N, C-alpha and C positions, 0 to 999 in steps of 0.2 A: 831534607824534607821540610824544616822548619824554614829554610830559606826561599823555598819555592813558596812555601804560603804566606812568607812574610811579602815576597814580591808582587802576590797575586791580589792581596789585599792592598798594597801600595798604588797599583794600577788601578784597582776600584776605588780607591781614594781618590786619585788625579782625574778619573771620568766623572766621579759626583761631582767635585768641584768645577771641570769644566762645563756640564750641564747645568750647574748651577748658575753659573755667571751666565749662561746663553739664556737662561729664564729669568734671570734677575730683570731685564728691562720691562718683560711683560708683567711681571708682578708689580713693578715700580709703576705702571701705566693703569693697575686696575682700580676702576673708580666706580661710584654710586651714580645712577641715572634715575631722576625721577621725571614723571612727566604725565601726561593725560591724554587719552584717545578719545576722539569725538567723531560725529558724523558730520557730514558737510553742512546738515540743518544746525548743527551745535550741541546737538543732544549728545550727552555721553554715551559710550557703548561699552557695558558692563562685560566682564567675563572676557573680554579679548586677549589671544594670545600673544604673548611678547617673546620671541626665540632670539638666542644668541646665534647669528647665520653659523650654519656649518656644524652645529653641536645639537645637544638635547637639551642643554640648560635652556630654563626660561620661567616665565610666570605669566600671571592672568592678571587683568585690570578688576579693579574692585568694582562694587556698585556706582560709583562715581565716574568709573573710567579712569582712576588713577592707577599707577603702577610704579614699582621700584626693584631695580634689578642690580647687580654688581657684573660689571662687564669690563674688558679690556678698551684701554681709549682708541685702539685704532681697528675695533671689529664692529660688525653690522648688526642692526636689529631687524627682526622680521615681524611684522605686525599682520595679524588676520582675524577675523572674524566671520562666522556664518552671515552671507548676503553682502558681504563688501569685498573689494580686491585687495589681495595681498600688497602689503607694500613695504619695501626696505628702506632704512635709514642709516647711515654712516653715521658711527657715533662722533668721532673726530674731537675725542677727548672733551665732549660737551657733557654737563652733569644735567641739564634740563633738556628734556625733548617732548613738544607736544606734537601730536600727529592727529591729522584728519584722514580717516579713510574714506574712499568715494566707494559708493554702493554701486555693488555687482549687480547691473540690470539683468544680467542673462540668470544669475542666482540659481545654477543648475544643481547647486547641493540644498537648495529651498526645500523645505517640507510643504508638500501640499495636500488639505485635506480633500478627500476622494470620496467620502461617503465609507461609514465602519471602518474608518483606517485612514492611513495616509501613505505617500510615496513621496521619492524625491521628484524634484521637477524633471530631472534629466531622463526619468525611468517613465514618464508619462507617454501611454500611447495612443489615449483618447485625445479628444478635442477639448481642452480644458484651458481657461483663460483666468488669469489672476489679475485681481484690481488692488492697487494700493488704498488702504484705507484713508489714509490722508488726502487721497486725491477725492475723497466724496465729501470727508469730514470738513474741508477747506470752504466748499459751498454751502450756501445757506439754503438746505433743502430740509422739505419735511418726512419724506421717506427715502428708504434705500434707493428705491427703484430711481428716483429723480436724479441722484447722482451719478449714476451708470451713464450716462446719456454721453455718447462720443467717446469713451472708454475702450470698449469691447467689441470687435469684431462680430458680425451677426447678432446684435442685439440691439434692437430698435425700441427706443423709450417715447412716449408722448405723454406729455404730463400738462399742467395749468397753475395759474396763480391763484386758484379759489382756497381759501384757509382750510385745511385739513383735506385738501385733494390729493387723491391717490393716483399714482402715476400708472398708464397702462405699459406694459413691458411685454415684449414679442423677441422670442431667440430663435432664431433661423426661420424667420417666414411664419406663413399660416400652416397650422398643422391639422385644424379643426374646423368645424363652423360656430364654435362658441367660444368658451374664455380661452384667452391665450396666455395669460399669467402663468409664469413658472411655479414650479415646487420650490418652496423656503424650506431652509433646514438651519436651525438656529442651535448650537450646542448639542447637535444630535438630536433634537426636537423638530419633527415635522410641524410648520405652525404658518405664521405669516409675518412679514418684515414690514407692517402697515403702519399707520400714523401715531400708532401709541409705542412704537419702538425707536429707541434712542441709539441714532447712526453713531453718536460720539463713542460707544461702546465696542466698538467693533476693533477686533484685532486683524482680521483677515477674511477676503473675501474670493471666493472661487467661483467660476460659473462654469458647469458640465454643460456642454454644448451637442455634442453628440451622442448616439444611443449605446456605444461603449461605456463612456463616462457616466452616464445616467442610469445605465441600466439596474446599477443596484440598488436603486428605487422603484424599479420595475413599472407598475400600472399608474404610476401617478408622475411619471418622468418625461411625458410625451412632449410637454413643452418646454422641456431644460428643467435643470436644478440650479439653484442658488445656495450654495453653504455658507454660512456665516459663522465665524467663530468670535465669540466677545472676549475682551481682555481679561488676562489671567495675573495673578501676582506674580512677581519674582523674587529670588532671594536677595535678601540685603535688608537695610533700615528701611523705615517707614517714608514712602515717597508721596507727595502731596500735589496733584496739579489741578490747576483752576482756570478756566475759561469763560470770556464772556465776549457775546457778539451782538451788536445792536444793526437792525438795518431797516431802510425804509424804501417802499415799492412805489412804483407809478404805473397807473394802468395806461396802456396806448388807447388814442381817442381816435374816433372817426372824423371825417372832416364833413360835416353837414351843413345844412343851410340855416341860416337867421330867418327871421319871420318877413322881412321886405324881400328876400330872393325866394323863399317859399311862396309866399302870395302871388308874384309874379307867374310862376310856372303851374301852380294850383289852380289860378283863375283862368290858364290858357286851356289847361286840361277839360276843365268842365264847358269852356267856350267851345273847345272843338268837338265836344259831345253834344252841344246844343241844349247842356243843361244849366239852370240857372248857378251862379256861384254860390259858395258859402259864405256867410256873413263873418268872414274871418275877424277875429279880435286883433287888432293891429296894435292895440297898446301893451300887447304882451310879447315879449321874446325872450323865451325861457329856452336855457341852455341845460337840458337833462342831462347831460354828461356831467356838467359842473354840481348839479344835484345830487347825482345818484354817485360819483366817483370821489374818491378822497386819496390821499397818501395812505397807504398802508405800513405799518410798524410791526417790526418782529425783534423779539427780544429772547436771546439763547443763552443760557446760563448753565455751567457744566462743572462739576466738582468730583474727583476722584481720589480714593486713598488706596495706596497698595504697598505690599512688604512681603516677607517670610524669611523662613530660614532653612536649614539643611532637608527638615522633613514636613513643611507646611507652608503654603501661601494663601495668601487673601486678595480680594480685589474689590472695593466698594465705589460706587458711583451714585451720583444723584444730577438730575437735570430739570430744568423748566424751559420750556417752550411756550411763548405767547404769540400769536398773530393776529394782530388787528386788520381785516381784510381791507381791499380795496373798494369794496363796494360797501355802501352804508347797510348797517346790521349784520355783518357777517364778523366772524372770529373764530379762532380755534386757541385752545390752549392744553397742556399738556404736561404732567409732572411725573416723573419716573425715577425708579431705585432700583439698582443693581447690586447683586452680592454673589460672586464667585470666590469658593475656597477648595481647598484640597490637602491632602497630607497625606504620608506614606509611612508604614510601620512594616519594616522588612518586606515579605513578599506582598503583602495588602496596600492596596491604595483606595481612597474614597474621595468622593468631592461632589459639588453642586454648583448650580448655576440658576441663580433666582432673580428674577425680574418682576418687578410689579408697578403698574402704571393707571393713571387716570387721564383720560382725554375727554373734553368736551368742547362740541362744534355748535356754534349758532349757524345752522344751514341757510344758503342764499334760497331767498323767496323768491318764485317765478324766475323769470331769466332777464335780469336787468340788460344783460349784454344785447337784447334783444329790443327790449323796452323802451332803451334810451331813442333808439331810431324809428321805433313806431310811434312813440308820441311827436306831434308838430310844435313847433316853437310857439304857436299861437294858444296853447293852452296853458293856464297859469298852473302854477305848483298846487296851490291851494283854492278851494271853492266852497265857501260856506254854504252855499245851496246844496252840497251833494251831501249824502249821507255819509259822515265820517269827515267831511270837511277838505277833502283833497280833489285837485282837478282832474279831469280827464275827459274824454270824448262828450261831445253833445251835438244830437241832432240840430243839422242846418247850420251849426256854427265850426263844428270840427267832428267830422263823421268819421272816426276813426276807432275801432276796439282795443287800441293799444292800452297797454296798462300801467298806470302811475307806478313805479317802482319805489318810490317813499310810502306809498299806501300801502301796498301789498306788504313791505317789510314791515310795516306797523301793525298791520291787522292780520296778517298770517306768519307765527313765528313757528319755527321748527328747531329743535335741541335734539342733538345724539349726543349720550353719556355713556363711556366703556369704562369700566373698571377691570383690568385684566391682572391675573397672575399666572404666570408660564415660568416653566425652569424643569430642571431634571436633576435627579440624584443620581451617582454612578459610583460603581464600586469595581475593583479588578483584583485580579488573583496573579501573579505572575508565578507559576510553577516552577518554571526555569526561564534561562534567557530567552529561549526559543518557543516559549508556549505561554499563552496570557487568556485570561478568561475574563469577560465583561459583562457586567450587568447594568442595563441602565433603565431607569423609569422616568418616565416623564409625564407631565401633567400639565394643562394647561385651562383655565377657566376665566370667563369674561361675563361680567353681570352688566347688562345692557338696559339702557333707560333711553326711551323715546317718547318725546311730547311734543304735540301740535296744538298750539292755541289758535281760534279763529275769532277774532274780536270782531263787534259789531262796526261796520265800516264797509264801503265799496271802494273799487279801484279802476271800474273800466265801465265802458258806455253800457245801459240797459242790463246791468246786473242785478239779480235780486236782491232784497236786503235781506239777509241770513242771520239768523240767530247765532249768538256766541255759541263756540263748541271747543271741547278739548277730547282730541285723541290721545291716549296713552297705552304704551306696554310696557312690561319688564320681561327681559328675556334674560337667560343662562346659557352659556355653551360650555361643554365639558369636553375636555379630550383626554384620554388615559392610554400611556405608551408603555409597553412592556417590552426590552429587546434583551436577547443574551445572544453575544457572540463569544466563538473560541478561534484564535488566532495564533497559527503556526509559522513561526519565521527563521530560515535557519540559512546557513552558507556551507556548501559542500564544494570544496576547492572554488572552482570559476562558476559554480552553480549556485543560483541566489533564489530560494523557493519561498513565497508567502501563501498561505492558506487561510482562508477564513470561511468560517461556516456560522450560520447564525437562523435565529428564529424570532420573530416580531409579532405583536398584538395589538392592534390599536381600536379603541373606540370611542365614539362621537355621539354626542346627545345634545340636543337642542329642545329647550321648553320656552314657552312664551305664554302669558296673560295679556289680556287686552280689554279696554273698556274705553267706552265714549258716553259722553254726557253735554246735554244741550241746555241754552237759556241758562247759562252761568249767572249767579247774583254777582253786583260788585260792590267792592267796599268802598261806603260813601266817603269814608276819611281820606282813603288813599288815592280813589278811582282806578284802584286795579280790580281784576277781575279775582273772584276764587277760584284757582285752576285743580282745585282738589277733586276726587270723582265722587265724593259724597254730598257733592252741590248739583246744583240744576236737575234736568229732567231727561226722559226718554232716553233711560241706560241700555247700553249695549256691552254686553260681556262676551268672553271667549277665550280660546285659548287650545293648543296643541302641543305636541311632543314629537321631536322625530329622532331616531337612534339608527346607527349605523356601525357597523363593525369590519374590520379588515385583518385577515390573517396571512401572515406571510413565512416562506422559508427562502433562504438565500444563500449563496455559495461564491467564493470568488479566488481563482487560482493567479499568481504573479509569478514569473518565470522570469530570470533573467541571466544569461549566459556570457561571463566575461564582458559585462557593460557593452556588449555588442548586437545581442539578440535578446528582444523583449517580448513578451507573450503575457497578454492578460485575459481571462476568460470569466464570464459572469453566469450565474443562473438565478433567476428570483421566479417563486411561484407564488401568486397572490390570489386569495379567496376574498369575494367582497359580498356583503349583505345585500347591495343594491341590485344585484342580479340573482334570477331564479336559481332553485339547485343546481339546474340541469346545466347552467352557465356560469356558476360562481368563479370558478377557477381557470387562471391564465397562467401561462408559462411566458418568461422574457428572457431570452440568453442573449448574449453579445461575445464577441470573441473580437480581439485587437492585437495588432502586432506592430514592432518597431525594429528598425534596423540603423544602429548607429555606424555609420559608414566610416566615421573620423577618427573610430578606434581600431579600425582594420590595420592590420600589418601593413598593406599594400596602400595603403592612404597616406601619402606624406606631403602635407600643406603647411607652410608657416602660416599662410594666408588666411585659410579655413581652419578655424579651432572647433567649430562642432557642426556636425550634419547627420538629421536624424531624418530617417522616411518612416511614415506610419500609415496604417490601414487598418479600418475597422468595419464590423457590421454587427448592427444589433438590433433587437425587437423591444420596443415599449409600449405600454398600453395608457389607455385611459378610460377611466369610469366616471366621469364628468356629468354625472345625471343627478337627478332627484332621489331621494331616501327610497322611494315606493314605486318606481316607475314601471316596474313590471308586473304591479298589480292594480285592479280597476279602483278608482276613486268613485265613492257613494255620496251623493246627497242624502241627509238623513233630516233635513229641515222641513222636509214637503209635508203635506197634507190632502187628503182626497175625501170627497161626500159619497157615502155610499149608502145604499138601503131606503126603503120606503120612508124612514124618518130621516132622511136625508143626514146623516149622523157625520161628525167630521173626525177622520181616523189620520193617524201619522203614516207618512208615506217615505219610502228611499226610492232613489234611480241612481243608476251608473250615469255619471256624468262625464267621465273622460274615458276614452278607449284604452285599454292597457297592451302592453305588448310582452308576453312573458318569454318570448324568444331573444329579449335583448343580451347581447355579450359584450365583449371587451373591444373596444375599438384599438387598433393596433398598427404602430408605426414601426417601418421598417426603414433604417437608416444606414447608407454606405458612406465612410470617410475617407478620404485620402488627403494626408498632409505631410508637409516638408517642415523641419526647423533648421535653420540656418545663422550660424556666428560667424563673423570675418574680423580681422582687424583686433585681434585680442580681445574678442567679445564686445567691443564698442559698437559694433553694427550688426543687428538681428534681422532676421526675415522670417516671417511664419507665412504660410499657405495651407488652405485647405480648401478641399473640393468637396461637395456632399449632394446625395440625393435622398431624398426622405419621400417616403408614400406613405399614407395613411389609408388604409382599408378599413371598412364598416365604421365609417364616422357616424357618431352618435349625434342626430339631431332631429328638431319637431318641425317638419314641413307643414305649412299651413293645409288644412283640409277643410271642406266645407261643414258648416253647422247644420246642413239638412242631415247629416248622419246621426245627428245627437250629441254630438260632442259638443259640450261648451264650456269643458274644465281644462282647457289647454291644449295644444297641438301635442299628439301623442310623439314619445322618441322612438325613433328605429335606428337600426344599422343599415344606413341608405349610402350616402356619398364616398367618394374617393378622392383625396386631395392628394398632391404631388407638390414637391419643392424641390427646385435644384439651385445649387449657388455656390460662390466663389467669395471666399475671405482671405484677405490678403493683410499684413502688418509688416511696417519696417519702422525699425526703432534705431536711433544711434544718442550715445553718451558719451562724454568725454571730459577729463578734469585736466586743467593745465595751470600748474601753481594754485592760487587762490581763486581761479576762476573756473567753474564746471556750468555745462549746459547739457539739455538734454532735449530730444525731439522724438515725435513717431506720429507715423500717419497711417491710418486704416482704411480700408475699403471693404464693403460690404455689397455684393449682387445678388438678388435672392429672385428667383421667378417662379411664382405658384402657378398651379392648373388645378382646375377639378375636372379629375378624370371623368368622374360620371355622379350624377345625382342620386340615382338609384330609384326606388317605388314607383318605376315606369314614368319619371319625369326628365325630360330635355333640359328644361331651363327653369329659372324662377326670377320672377322680376319683383324690384323691391325699390320704389320711387322712382328714381331716374336711372337706375342700374339694372343689368341684367345678368344673372350667372348661367352661363350656358355651359354645358359639356365639352371638354377640349380646350376651354378658355379661362383665363385667369378670372376669381371671383370679383364682383361687383364691377363688371365695366360699363363704363357710360353708354348709356342707349336713350338717345334724344333726337328731336327734329334737328335738322341742320338748316343754319340760316344762309342765304346767300344775298346779303346785301340790303338796300333800302330802295322801294321804288320811288322813281325820281318825279314822274309824268304819268298821266292817264295812258299814254301810248304804251308804256313799258307794262302796264297793268293788263292792258288788252292783248298784248304781244306774249304775254307768258301763260302758254297752253303747251298741252301734252301732245303726245304724236297723233292723236285722235283730232286735233284742233280746238280741244274744249279749254275754256278759259280757267285756268286752275284755282286764282283767288280772285274771283269777281267783285266782291265786299271790299277789297283793299281801297286804299285812297294814297294818294303820294306821299311819302315819309313813313309808310309801314313797312314792316320786314317781310322780305321775300323769302318764303321757306321753300326748300326742296321737295319737291315730289316725286320720291323715292321709287315707288313701285308705278308709277305712270300712271294711276288711274283718275287723275284730273282734279284731285281734291287734296286737302291737308288734314290726315288724320292722324291716328296713332299708329296706322300700319306704316307709315312713313318713318319711323322712328329706326335708326341705324345705331351701330357700335361704332364711336368716335373716338375713344381713348381709353386710357386705363388710369384708375387711381393711385396703382402701385408704383413706387419711384424705380427706375432702370438700375440707380444705385446710390450707395450712401456713404459718406466719408467723416472722418474725424480726424482732426490735427491736433496734438496736444504738444506744448514744448516748454520750457522752463529753463530758468539760468541762475546761479548763485554766484555772489562774489563777496568774501568775507562774509559780514552780517546781513547782507542783503541779498534778498532772493525774488524772482519773479516768474509766473506762470501764466499760461493761455490755455483756453480749448476751444476750439472752433467746430461746428459741425456743419454738414452740407447734405443736400438731397437735389437730386435730379432726374426728372421725367415723369413725374407723376403729374396728372391732371386732375384740377380738384374743382368741386362746386362753391361758387362763392354764395352762400346763402343772405349775408347782407344785401349784397348788389340787385339779389333776387326780389328784395323787398323796396328798397330806396330807388331802385332802376326801373320800377313800374309806377304806372300812373292810374290805373283803373281802381286800385285802392288808395286809402289814405292815410300815409305815413309820411315821413320826413324824405327828403330826398339829398343825394349827394352833391356836395357844394361846387359850383364852377362847370356844371355839365352844359354842354349846347346842344338840344335838341334840334333835329330837323325842323326847319321852317321854308318858306317858300324863299325867303332872305336868307337863308343859311341852308342849303342843300349840301354842301361839302363836310359831312358827318356821318358818323356811323351809329349815331343814337336816334332811334326813332321819333315820330312825332309822340308828343304827350295828347295823351285823350284819356276822359273818365268814362267806367262804365264798359270798354271794350278789353278783352282780354287778349286781342291780336297781338299788340306790342309787348305783352308781360307774361307771355307763356313761361312758367317756369321748367317747363319739360324740353328747354331747346338748347342748343350748346352755346346760347348766348352770354350764360352764367358760368359756364367752364373757363378755367383761367389756369394759366402756368403755375403749377407748385413748387419749382425751382426756390431755393433759398440758399443762402450762407448766412450763418449767424455765429457771432462772438458770443459763444455760451458761457465763458468766465474768463476773466482777468483778475490777477491779484498781486499785490505786493506785499512784503515781509520784511520785517529788519527784527534780527535778534540782537539785543543788547549786550554790549561786549563784556566779558567776566570783570573787567578792572571796575565797572560802573557797579556791579552787582555783589562784589566780592564781601563787603561790609553789611549787605542787606539781609544775608539768609537764605536769599532767592538764588537758586542755581540756574534758572534760565527763565528769560521773560522775552516775548516776541510780541510784536504790534503788527497787526495785518489791515490793509485795505482792499478792498475787492469789489467787482462788478458783475452782473449777470445780464445775460440779454438785452445790452445797451447798444449794440450794432447788428443790424439785419438787413442783407442786399437781396431783394426779391421783387418781382414786378406783381406780386399778389396784392389786391386792393383790400382784404380784409384786414382785420387785426392782428392775425397772426398764422403764416403759414404752417406752423407747426402745432396745428391744432389737434385735437384729438375725438374720435367719434366711434363710441363701443359698439355698433352696428358693422359687424362683420361684413355685409352686404352694401352698405354704404360708406365704407371707409372714407371716402373722399370728399364728404360733405361736409361743410362748415356751416353749421347750422346753431349759431349762438355758441360756440365753445368758448370756455373761458380761457382766456389768453394767458402765454407767458408773459412774466411782467418785470421789468425793469429793475433790478434790485442794486442798491449799493450798501457794502457792509463796512462796517470799522469794528475790529475786535482785538482783544489783549487775552494773550494765555502765560501762565508763568507756572515754575514748579520749585519746591523747596523739599 
C-alpha cells in the first residue's frame, strides 16, 4: 500500500514539474503595460475598458484616459468604450501602448433621451435624429436653431445676421398657419432655447420628428420636439475647460448707382413723363451702404469646471457673448452662468440644473436693409437746415420718402433686456433595480425690460416735428412645472419591458406694467434726455396679467423581444385653460413598431451589419392660441352722454368676437422608416417617408370691421393642412492608421397642401400670393409679362378675340401683360398662379477629416425649386418712384431695343407694377455654410505646462453662395406663412470669420 502511494505521489510530482516547465516561459514574459486611450480629437477617454483577449481579466482607464495592466508579452489587448469602435492591439512585448479609438458613428448602444426617459439608439422605433453638440459649438451662432442648419433631415432653418436675431425652425414642413417653431425641452424643463441660452453648455441634442417620438409631449408637440441635455460632471478630479473665440462679420452689399449714373436715368424718367427734372445735387455722392454698414465683431468666451466622486458630481460654467452688429446702432450682449450637480445616497438620488442669464439687445431702428437703396446718392448724410441736422428727401431736389438710417438710429432707440432664471430640481427613489420614482420641479422666470426713446429730430421728408417721448414697460413671466413619473423596467428572458406612467402640471403667468411720457427735459450739461418716467408730461400708464395652466397624464410602454421585435405605445391626455370647459381635454395616442431583420436567424450577411424596419402612427395637438380666446373681449374705456343734462357715463363694449367652441388642433402622422448599416457599420443609410394631416387648424382669418369686431380676427378651428415628405440620409466614416474621415449627405422633400380653408372660404389672398384649397400655401398669384412692345404697330395689334386693343395707352418700350381672361383689358382678374415659394427639395452635405493633430470639417446646404419675390428689385427697378437704381441696367430706348428692361418713366405704374411676375426669381442656391480647420497641440509641447489639451481653430461661415438670385441673400426668412417667399428687406446671413482657442487642465 505504501509503495503504491509513493509511486502515485512521484508521478504527481513529475507532472507538476512538467507543467511548471511549460508555464515558465509564459510567466517569464509577463510584463506591465501602461498607456493612454484617446479619441481622434485628442481628448482622453475615461473609464474605457482594457481587457486581455480571451480572458475576463482587465482594467479601466482613469479620468485622464491612462491605464496600467499586467499582461503576457504575446497576448492581445481589447480596448472598448461606449460610442467608439472596439479595437484590438497585440502587445508584442511592448511596455507602452497609446491607442486612439475611432468613433462609432452608428453608436447602436448610445443612450438617447426621448422624453421622460431614455432608450438605446438601436431600439428606437420613431423618427429621432441625434446631433453632435460639437457640430453646433464649433460654429459662431447666437441660438441653437442657427447651428442645426443642414445637419438634420426634415429640419429647415432660416436665420439672419442681426445681433440677437433668433432663427425660424420648421420640422417636417408646414403643419399649421401660425408659429412653426418646435417645443424645446432642456433638462426636463419645457422652455425655449432662445438667444439667452448658451449653446456651449449642450451635452446632447435629440430632434423628435414624428408623432410617435413626440407624442409623450402631447398637445405641444405638433411642430416637433428638440430635447437638449446640458453637461454634467463626471467622476474624477477637477477638470477645467476654457475657450475663447473672436469673429468679424461682413455685410453683403447691393450694386447701386452713384450720382452720375443715377442722374442720367432719373433725368430720362422725368423727360419721358414730360415732367420737369429734379434739381439734383450733383456735388453730393453719398454711399449709403458705407455710411450704414460696418464690420461686425463677435466675442465669445466660455469657462467650465467639473468633477465628482463615487456619490456626487458637479458642473459649472460661465459665458460672455457680445456682438457688435454690422448695422450702425445695433448690438447684443449676453452673460450666463450654469450650475448642474447631483448626488446619490443608497436608493435616493437628487440633483439640480440651474441657469442664470442676462441679455441686452440694442434693436435695429427702422429697416436699414431697405433704407440704403431708398435713399438716393444725391442726398447728403447731414443737412443743418433739417430738424436734427440729418439729410433726407427734399421737394424738387430729391423727391423720396426714404429714411436716413443714421438719423433714425440716432433719434429712435429701442432696447430690450431680459434677466432669466430657469432650472429644475429632481429627485429619484430606486425602490428596486427595476422600479424607479422620479419627481421633477421646474421653474423659470424672466424679468423683461423694454425701452423706446424718441428724441427730437427728423429722418424723412414731410415728417412732422414730434416731441421727445419715452415708452417703457416692465414685464415678468413665470413658469412652474410639477412632474411625477414612475418607471418599471425589467427583463424576462428574451422579453424586455419598460412601463412609464406620470402626471404633470404646468402654470404660466405673465404680467406687465407700462408707461409713456412726452416732452422730456434735457440735461444741459450732458445734452442727454432724462429718460425716467417721472419727467415729461402727457402720462399714459397701464398693465395686464395673463395666466394659463396645463394639466397632463401620460403613459408609455416599450417592449423588446429578443432584440428583434420592438413596440412602443404612448398615450397622453392634456387639459388646457385656454379652451372652454367643454373642450379643455384632448387625448393624444401613438404607436410604433420596429423589426430588426438583421437579428433574425435566417438573416446571414457579413455585408449588412444592421437592418431595421420602422412604422408608426400618432396624434399630436396644438393649443397655440392666446390666453383667453374663447372669451369675449370688452373695452371698458368708453364713455357715453345720456340724459337731459347730457351727463358723461362710463361705458363698455365688446370689441372682439369670441368663439366658445374652440378645440384642440390635431395632427395625425404616419411614418415608415428604414435603418441600414453595411461595411462593418462604416456606411449607414436612413430613410423615412411620412404623411401628416392637421385637422381643425386654429387660425384667425380676416373678417369685416362692419361686424363690430375691431379687436383682432377671432380664432376658429378652420383649415386642414396636409404634408407628405421623404427624408434620406447617407453617412460614411473610416479610419486608416492616423487618417480618418467622414461624410454625410441628407435629402429632404416636403410637399404641403391646404386641404380646406373652412369657414366657407375657398381662398385667401395676401399680397402677391393666394392660398387656395387643394394647393400649397402662399402660391404666387400675379400678372404675367410677355416681353416689351417694340413699336406702335405691336401695341395696335395686341387685341383680344373681339378685336379690342388690350393696352391702348402703352408706348414702345412698355411691358406687355397677358390678358388671361380675354376681356380686352389688364386688371387684377388677369392674375394667375405662376409658381410656388416652397422648394422641391433641400439638401445638406457634411464632411470632415483628421490626421494626427490636424482636422478639417465643412457643411454645405442647398435648396432647389422655390420661386421667390425680390423686394429689392421691386423698388430699384421701378422708376415711377424716387429711389436709387441697380448699377449697370440697360433700359429700353429706341437706340437700345434689345433688352428685357422696360423704358424708364416717372409717374406711371405701368412698368413698375409690383404685382407681376417681373420680380419673381429662381430661389435655388448652394451655400458653403461652414468650413473650419483645427489643430491640437501635441502632448510633448504641453507636458510641462500643466495643460492637458490645447486646440486652435480657424473657421468661416457663409463665404460662398452659388445662386442666380439678385437680392442680398437667397436664404432669407419671412415670418408671414402666406408670404413665405417674399424677401422684403430681410436681414441677410453674414460672412463670418472666426479664430478660436480652447484648452483644458
